[in-house]
C-alpha positions in Angstrom: 0.0 0.0 0.1 1.4 3.4 -1.0 1.6 6.2 1.6 -0.6 9.1 0.8 1.3 12.4 0.4 0.3 15.6 2.0 -0.9 18.4 -0.3 -1.1 22.2 -0.1 -4.2 24.2 0.8 -4.5 25.2 -2.9 -4.2 21.6 -4.1 -6.8 20.6 -1.5 -9.2 23.4 -2.7 -8.9 22.2 -6.3 -9.5 18.6 -5.3 -12.6 19.6 -3.3 -13.8 22.2 -5.8 -13.8 24.9 -3.1 -11.8 28.1 -2.7 -8.7 28.7 -0.7 -10.5 30.9 1.8 -12.9 28.0 2.4 -10.0 25.7 3.4 -8.6 28.4 5.6 -12.1 28.9 7.2 -12.4 25.2 7.8 -9.0 25.2 9.6 -9.7 28.3 11.7 -13.3 27.3 12.8 -12.3 23.7 13.6 -14.3 22.1 10.8 -11.0 20.3 9.9 -9.5 18.6 13.0 -5.8 19.1 13.5 -5.3 15.4 12.8 -6.2 16.1 9.1 -3.3 18.4 8.5 0.3 19.3 9.4 1.3 22.8 10.3 5.0 23.7 9.9 5.6 27.3 10.7 3.0 29.1 8.6 2.7 26.3 6.0 -0.2 23.8 6.1 -0.2 20.5 4.4 -3.4 18.3 4.2 -3.9 14.6 3.9 -6.8 14.4 1.4 -8.3 11.1 2.8 -8.4 12.5 6.4 -9.9 15.8 5.2 -12.7 14.0 3.3 -13.3 11.6 6.2 -13.7 14.6 8.6 -16.2 16.5 6.4 -19.8 15.5 6.3 -21.5 15.3 2.9 -23.7 18.2 4.1 -20.6 20.4 4.8 -19.2 19.6 1.4 -22.6 20.3 -0.3 -23.1 23.6 1.5 -19.6 24.8 0.6 -19.8 23.6 -3.0 -23.0 25.6 -3.4 -21.2 28.7 -2.1 -23.1 28.9 1.1 -21.5 29.3 4.5 -22.4 28.1 7.9 
């Protein structure tokens, strides 16, 4: 089994079809648990499978439709 690599916030936003500010909002408001990403200095790296697992289908749907909580 191949280890999954960590990706940048911009790459994560593209993968999830959301914006960079949405990713930053999810980090700051705790939607994404700290176990779903690494923070080194001011750099964040995300593990896609952990991020998707931590988001409910409703959260993804709301954000994909441009609505916020």
